[in-house]
Phi, psi and omega in degrees: 000120183255341185244105180223068183298143179294140176279072186289150176283331180232138183298132174231172183301137182302329179297320180285316180296329184275342181289133176211180186245083182285161174240348180274111184244145174264147181273073180225140181300149169248134183287153176299325178298321177296320179295317179299324178295323176298315181291325178296320177298317179296324183300332185263017176289158176281153174208153179300130180057018181056035181288329179055062186281358181286145171220153182227136170248120190251132180239111181254120183302319184286329185267328181212077185299330181292313178295321178301314181298321178295319178291318179303320182295342181272354173287151175294156184308319180301314181291326174297327186297328182251000181259015182306325182263005177302142181255336182220138170240132181235113176279127180262120182242156175233128175283110187281354181242149176271184184298336180266001180087006177274157180298138176256099185293343182258010185302312183292321178299313182293319178296326176296322177296319179294321178297320178295321177299320178297315180297319179293322177295320177301314179297319179297330178275001181079016180263159173264133179218140185221119177276137185230139171262349183275083177203164180273094185297315180292322178297322178298313181297320179289316184295330185241021173052045179276126183301152186301329184295345181264127175270129177273110188267319183197170171233130178255125174262144183227140179198178168278152178298142178241191183266118181300333181292346178277348178283159170304152188308316183295323179284324178298322179296317178294324182296327185260354182294152177302142178282144182214151175218162172300154180287162176303322180299332181277338185249346185228137173234145185249131176084359180146178182268137178226132177296339180284343184284000000 
């Protein structure tokens, strides 16, 4: 299933409403050009003082299967179970220091914005992309010689959409379940903070 628009209470742009995090992947190659377009979208995200603290380590199954396998092994077992057909893994990093070596308090926020731009571009290209926190962040940094100043925030898997019926029953049920979010009243307060909100 590739089309699952969010049942929004207020109309929003179809690209945003249509983006979701599928787990049913097809075993088909993704071109390097498609991967470059994802990274180009991320490159144009906003950041505080235009520091652009995001960095990405990209693992393409078709171009470097050995590196892909090493990165894949760092996913938690649950995430490995449904990512068998993933074609690309993208580690999202944040440079925690600025050019002067001082802490950058907005690094993770800015890298998250870049990751969201990447996810939206994937959806616009008709690809399935799923951001995951379930991976060995320290193991990733050690395995791929990532300097200590970079925080490993997430890994995004990318593939073509697959058939949800090929997933284990419990995951297929989650894949097809109605999409839901907290209400606006639960996430937003106007004019200040209220314990009643």
